[in-house]
N, CA, C and O atoms as CSV, one atom per row, in Angstrom:
chain,resi,resn,atom,element,x,y,z
A,1,MET,N,N,21.562,-14.529,-23.578
A,1,MET,CA,C,20.781,-15.036,-24.590
A,1,MET,C,C,21.955,-15.426,-25.757
A,1,MET,O,O,22.867,-14.620,-25.940
A,2,THR,N,N,21.904,-16.657,-26.522
A,2,THR,CA,C,23.142,-16.817,-27.317
A,2,THR,C,C,22.603,-15.730,-28.860
A,2,THR,O,O,21.560,-15.082,-28.942
A,3,LEU,N,N,23.308,-15.804,-29.532
A,3,LEU,CA,C,23.231,-15.455,-30.881
A,3,LEU,C,C,22.117,-16.088,-31.309
A,3,LEU,O,O,21.065,-15.460,-31.426
A,4,GLU,N,N,22.192,-17.202,-31.553
A,4,GLU,CA,C,21.019,-18.345,-32.077
A,4,GLU,C,C,20.236,-18.004,-31.991
A,4,GLU,O,O,19.642,-17.466,-32.925
A,5,THR,N,N,19.574,-18.170,-30.286
A,5,THR,CA,C,18.381,-17.566,-30.063
A,5,THR,C,C,17.961,-16.064,-30.538
A,5,THR,O,O,16.878,-15.878,-31.093
A,6,LEU,N,N,18.734,-15.170,-30.329
A,6,LEU,CA,C,18.615,-13.802,-30.661
A,6,LEU,C,C,17.880,-14.405,-32.257
A,6,LEU,O,O,16.702,-14.761,-32.284
A,7,LEU,N,N,18.580,-14.437,-33.246
A,7,LEU,CA,C,18.209,-14.802,-34.532
A,7,LEU,C,C,16.955,-15.303,-34.598
A,7,LEU,O,O,16.037,-14.698,-35.152
A,8,SER,N,N,16.815,-16.575,-33.973
A,8,SER,CA,C,15.337,-17.280,-33.987
A,8,SER,C,C,14.298,-16.749,-33.663
A,8,SER,O,O,13.257,-16.914,-34.299
A,9,GLU,N,N,14.401,-15.946,-32.517
A,9,GLU,CA,C,13.392,-15.011,-32.024
A,9,GLU,C,C,13.202,-13.877,-32.911
A,9,GLU,O,O,12.063,-13.410,-32.912
A,10,SER,N,N,14.119,-13.296,-33.716
A,10,SER,CA,C,13.716,-11.852,-34.328
A,10,SER,C,C,12.697,-12.233,-35.973
A,10,SER,O,O,12.089,-11.531,-36.781
A,11,LEU,N,N,12.992,-13.832,-35.814
A,11,LEU,CA,C,12.381,-14.034,-37.155
A,11,LEU,C,C,11.112,-14.503,-36.910
A,11,LEU,O,O,10.537,-15.008,-37.874
A,12,LYS,N,N,10.427,-14.453,-35.663
A,12,LYS,CA,C,8.979,-14.482,-35.381
A,12,LYS,C,C,8.797,-13.219,-35.447
A,12,LYS,O,O,7.589,-13.049,-35.611
A,13,LEU,N,N,9.169,-12.542,-35.421
A,13,LEU,CA,C,8.828,-10.831,-35.128
A,13,LEU,C,C,7.807,-10.601,-36.682
A,13,LEU,O,O,7.798,-11.404,-37.615
A,14,LYS,N,N,7.017,-9.316,-36.620
A,14,LYS,CA,C,6.333,-8.983,-37.572
A,14,LYS,C,C,7.151,-8.178,-38.658
A,14,LYS,O,O,7.937,-7.316,-38.265
A,15,PRO,N,N,6.982,-8.448,-40.142
A,15,PRO,CA,C,8.468,-7.609,-40.823
A,15,PRO,C,C,8.665,-6.302,-40.399
A,15,PRO,O,O,9.774,-5.897,-40.747
A,16,GLU,N,N,7.965,-5.428,-39.736
A,16,GLU,CA,C,8.173,-4.283,-39.715
A,16,GLU,C,C,9.018,-3.721,-38.432
A,16,GLU,O,O,9.633,-2.688,-38.168
A,17,ASP,N,N,8.685,-5.093,-37.704
A,17,ASP,CA,C,9.661,-5.093,-35.997
A,17,ASP,C,C,10.647,-5.615,-36.328
A,17,ASP,O,O,11.558,-5.366,-35.539
A,18,GLN,N,N,11.110,-6.646,-37.661
A,18,GLN,CA,C,12.476,-6.984,-37.936
A,18,GLN,C,C,13.090,-5.608,-38.530
A,18,GLN,O,O,14.232,-5.210,-38.295
A,19,LEU,N,N,12.529,-5.221,-39.007
A,19,LEU,CA,C,12.998,-3.934,-39.996
A,19,LEU,C,C,13.636,-2.745,-38.875
A,19,LEU,O,O,14.671,-2.080,-38.909
A,20,ARG,N,N,12.648,-2.811,-38.007
A,20,ARG,CA,C,13.053,-1.558,-36.896
A,20,ARG,C,C,14.452,-2.285,-36.353
A,20,ARG,O,O,15.434,-1.551,-36.463
A,21,VAL,N,N,14.739,-3.744,-35.725
A,21,VAL,CA,C,15.625,-4.229,-35.344
A,21,VAL,C,C,17.311,-3.955,-36.517
A,21,VAL,O,O,18.370,-3.398,-36.226
A,22,VAL,N,N,16.932,-4.530,-37.627
A,22,VAL,CA,C,17.601,-4.175,-39.019
A,22,VAL,C,C,18.351,-2.624,-38.822
A,22,VAL,O,O,19.493,-2.201,-38.999
A,23,GLU,N,N,16.930,-1.971,-38.311
A,23,GLU,CA,C,17.507,-0.256,-38.530
A,23,GLU,C,C,18.057,0.369,-37.596
A,23,GLU,O,O,18.680,1.417,-37.769
A,24,THR,N,N,17.870,-0.289,-36.307
A,24,THR,CA,C,18.523,-0.144,-35.179
A,24,THR,C,C,20.026,-0.334,-34.894
A,24,THR,O,O,20.808,0.433,-34.333
A,25,ILE,N,N,20.224,-1.532,-35.417
A,25,ILE,CA,C,21.567,-2.172,-35.848
A,25,ILE,C,C,22.467,-1.617,-36.623
A,25,ILE,O,O,23.585,-1.385,-36.163
A,26,MET,N,N,22.257,-1.411,-37.482
A,26,MET,CA,C,22.577,-0.310,-38.619
A,26,MET,C,C,23.067,0.792,-38.380
A,26,MET,O,O,24.173,1.138,-38.794
A,27,ASP,N,N,22.280,1.522,-37.651
A,27,ASP,CA,C,22.653,3.139,-36.812
A,27,ASP,C,C,23.723,2.898,-36.093
A,27,ASP,O,O,24.752,3.564,-36.204
A,28,ASN,N,N,23.592,2.003,-35.352
A,28,ASN,CA,C,24.424,1.675,-34.098
A,28,ASN,C,C,25.932,1.793,-35.278
A,28,ASN,O,O,26.704,2.750,-35.330
A,29,LEU,N,N,25.998,0.651,-36.035
A,29,LEU,CA,C,27.362,0.274,-36.705
A,29,LEU,C,C,27.604,1.782,-37.257
A,29,LEU,O,O,28.782,2.132,-37.186
A,30,SER,N,N,26.860,2.571,-37.700
A,30,SER,CA,C,27.279,3.778,-38.792
A,30,SER,C,C,27.568,4.923,-37.754
A,30,SER,O,O,27.838,6.075,-38.093
A,31,THR,N,N,27.471,4.433,-36.288
A,31,THR,CA,C,28.234,5.570,-35.751
A,31,THR,C,C,29.846,5.342,-35.172
A,31,THR,O,O,30.397,4.464,-34.508
A,32,PRO,N,N,30.314,6.741,-35.855
A,32,PRO,CA,C,31.761,6.475,-35.528
A,32,PRO,C,C,32.251,5.987,-34.111
A,32,PRO,O,O,31.784,6.405,-33.052
A,33,ASN,N,N,33.015,5.272,-34.199
A,33,ASN,CA,C,34.001,4.834,-32.991
A,33,ASN,C,C,35.388,5.264,-32.900
A,33,ASN,O,O,36.288,4.722,-33.541
A,34,ASN,N,N,35.576,6.340,-32.022
A,34,ASN,CA,C,36.678,6.903,-32.035
A,34,ASN,C,C,38.237,5.829,-31.846
A,34,ASN,O,O,39.358,6.203,-32.189
A,35,LYS,N,N,37.933,4.574,-31.271
A,35,LYS,CA,C,38.899,3.563,-30.885
A,35,LYS,C,C,39.279,3.150,-32.025
A,35,LYS,O,O,40.495,3.099,-32.214
A,36,ILE,N,N,38.469,2.787,-32.981
A,36,ILE,CA,C,38.525,1.581,-33.908
A,36,ILE,C,C,39.435,2.711,-34.715
A,36,ILE,O,O,40.655,2.578,-34.821
A,37,ASP,N,N,38.562,4.072,-35.388
A,37,ASP,CA,C,39.110,4.706,-36.280
A,37,ASP,C,C,40.735,4.882,-35.878
A,37,ASP,O,O,41.706,4.699,-36.613
A,38,ALA,N,N,40.703,5.372,-34.209
A,38,ALA,CA,C,42.262,5.609,-34.292
A,38,ALA,C,C,43.172,4.586,-34.628
A,38,ALA,O,O,44.301,4.800,-35.068
A,39,LEU,N,N,42.484,3.024,-34.340
A,39,LEU,CA,C,43.821,1.771,-34.702
A,39,LEU,C,C,43.582,1.799,-36.274
A,39,LEU,O,O,44.383,1.214,-37.004
A,40,TRP,N,N,42.446,2.498,-36.821
A,40,TRP,CA,C,42.980,2.226,-38.534
A,40,TRP,C,C,43.915,3.339,-38.897
A,40,TRP,O,O,44.929,3.189,-39.578
A,41,ASN,N,N,43.467,4.528,-38.360
A,41,ASN,CA,C,44.727,5.358,-38.690
A,41,ASN,C,C,46.249,5.016,-38.422
A,41,ASN,O,O,47.143,5.299,-39.219
A,42,GLU,N,N,46.476,4.272,-37.014
A,42,GLU,CA,C,47.796,3.770,-37.179
A,42,GLU,C,C,48.435,2.365,-37.816
A,42,GLU,O,O,49.578,1.908,-37.798
A,43,GLU,N,N,47.125,1.868,-38.412
A,43,GLU,CA,C,47.537,0.572,-39.364
A,43,GLU,C,C,47.706,1.661,-40.601
A,43,GLU,O,O,48.519,1.187,-41.395
A,44,ALA,N,N,47.321,2.697,-40.957
A,44,ALA,CA,C,47.458,3.633,-42.387
A,44,ALA,C,C,49.233,3.519,-42.351
A,44,ALA,O,O,50.059,2.887,-43.010
A,45,GLN,N,N,49.317,4.730,-40.928
A,45,GLN,CA,C,50.442,5.397,-40.537
A,45,GLN,C,C,51.878,4.234,-40.746
A,45,GLN,O,O,52.903,4.415,-41.402
A,46,ARG,N,N,51.549,3.282,-40.085
A,46,ARG,CA,C,52.189,1.697,-40.073
A,46,ARG,C,C,52.698,1.751,-41.868
A,46,ARG,O,O,53.781,2.201,-42.242
A,47,ARG,N,N,51.821,1.286,-42.617
A,47,ARG,CA,C,51.628,0.845,-44.038
A,47,ARG,C,C,51.960,1.796,-44.878
A,47,ARG,O,O,52.111,1.438,-46.046
A,48,LEU,N,N,52.165,3.232,-44.551
A,48,LEU,CA,C,52.679,4.167,-45.500
A,48,LEU,C,C,54.049,4.347,-45.127
A,48,LEU,O,O,54.818,4.367,-46.088
A,49,ALA,N,N,54.553,4.479,-44.024
A,49,ALA,CA,C,55.830,3.962,-43.230
A,49,ALA,C,C,56.575,3.053,-44.228
A,49,ALA,O,O,57.591,3.329,-44.866
A,50,LEU,N,N,55.845,1.891,-44.231
A,50,LEU,CA,C,56.842,0.659,-44.964
A,50,LEU,C,C,57.083,1.085,-46.054
A,50,LEU,O,O,58.191,0.811,-46.513
A,51,TYR,N,N,55.953,2.076,-47.036
A,51,TYR,CA,C,56.027,2.247,-48.203
A,51,TYR,C,C,57.151,3.276,-48.236
A,51,TYR,O,O,58.212,3.150,-48.848
A,52,ASP,N,N,56.793,4.243,-47.541
A,52,ASP,CA,C,58.016,4.925,-47.952
A,52,ASP,C,C,59.645,4.767,-47.634
A,52,ASP,O,O,60.572,5.472,-48.034
A,53,ALA,N,N,59.669,3.367,-46.610
A,53,ALA,CA,C,61.030,3.094,-46.759
A,53,ALA,C,C,61.143,2.142,-47.493
A,53,ALA,O,O,61.680,1.170,-46.960
A,54,GLY,N,N,60.775,2.000,-48.774
A,54,GLY,CA,C,60.802,1.104,-49.657
A,54,GLY,C,C,60.712,-0.538,-49.538
A,54,GLY,O,O,61.142,-1.236,-50.457
A,55,LEU,N,N,60.057,-1.185,-48.209
A,55,LEU,CA,C,59.828,-2.369,-47.708
A,55,LEU,C,C,59.044,-3.117,-48.038
A,55,LEU,O,O,58.990,-4.247,-47.552
A,56,VAL,N,N,58.215,-2.681,-48.966
A,56,VAL,CA,C,56.900,-3.156,-49.478
A,56,VAL,C,C,56.630,-2.894,-51.073
A,56,VAL,O,O,56.986,-1.873,-51.661
A,57,SER,N,N,56.163,-3.640,-51.476
A,57,SER,CA,C,56.065,-3.351,-53.131
A,57,SER,C,C,54.577,-3.056,-53.384
A,57,SER,O,O,53.864,-3.341,-52.423
A,58,THR,N,N,53.925,-2.533,-54.493
A,58,THR,CA,C,52.596,-2.203,-54.571
A,58,THR,C,C,52.358,-2.799,-56.373
A,58,THR,O,O,53.201,-3.078,-57.226
A,59,ILE,N,N,50.917,-2.819,-56.415
A,59,ILE,CA,C,50.745,-3.280,-57.686
A,59,ILE,C,C,49.614,-2.016,-57.715
A,59,ILE,O,O,49.001,-1.497,-56.782
A,60,PRO,N,N,49.590,-1.740,-59.137
A,60,PRO,CA,C,48.528,-0.830,-59.828
A,60,PRO,C,C,47.187,-1.484,-59.824
A,60,PRO,O,O,46.989,-2.591,-60.326
A,61,ALA,N,N,46.338,-0.812,-59.280
A,61,ALA,CA,C,44.932,-0.837,-58.915
A,61,ALA,C,C,44.225,-1.471,-60.064
A,61,ALA,O,O,43.499,-2.452,-59.901
A,62,GLU,N,N,44.440,-0.892,-61.274
A,62,GLU,CA,C,43.993,-1.856,-62.797
A,62,GLU,C,C,44.054,-3.511,-62.253
A,62,GLU,O,O,43.189,-4.380,-62.144
A,63,GLU,N,N,45.187,-3.481,-62.041
A,63,GLU,CA,C,45.958,-4.952,-61.948
A,63,GLU,C,C,45.732,-5.765,-60.983
A,63,GLU,O,O,46.017,-6.958,-61.091
A,64,LEU,N,N,45.167,-5.236,-59.856
A,64,LEU,CA,C,44.576,-6.016,-58.626
A,64,LEU,C,C,42.989,-6.398,-59.299
A,64,LEU,O,O,42.553,-7.537,-59.461
A,65,LEU,N,N,42.269,-5.080,-59.636
A,65,LEU,CA,C,40.969,-5.466,-59.845
A,65,LEU,C,C,40.531,-6.289,-60.743
A,65,LEU,O,O,39.444,-6.868,-60.729
A,66,ASN,N,N,41.913,-6.404,-62.062
A,66,ASN,CA,C,41.316,-7.484,-63.150
A,66,ASN,C,C,41.670,-9.048,-62.526
A,66,ASN,O,O,41.246,-10.082,-63.043
A,67,GLN,N,N,42.504,-8.998,-61.353
A,67,GLN,CA,C,42.755,-10.289,-61.140
A,67,GLN,C,C,41.322,-11.155,-60.720
A,67,GLN,O,O,40.392,-10.708,-60.048
A,68,SER,N,N,41.425,-12.453,-61.290
A,68,SER,CA,C,40.168,-13.458,-61.257
A,68,SER,C,C,40.470,-13.988,-59.813
A,68,SER,O,O,41.578,-14.434,-59.517
A,69,LEU,N,N,39.534,-13.923,-59.022
A,69,LEU,CA,C,39.417,-14.428,-57.647
A,69,LEU,C,C,39.677,-16.100,-57.649
A,69,LEU,O,O,39.626,-16.733,-56.594
């Protein structure tokens, strides 16, 4: 089944069944994933090492948040 077919068919469900589908997917996404957590930890450690070594520059959060997109 393709994603397009799944989406199309899910829109034909009763609202309460659509909600059940959404809740099931959200619960699945909320479940911790040790592999992904480990990858993010590695990335954070890599970035911290670059910062500690003075190889990257930073900007204050206020400046970043005030930038217009």
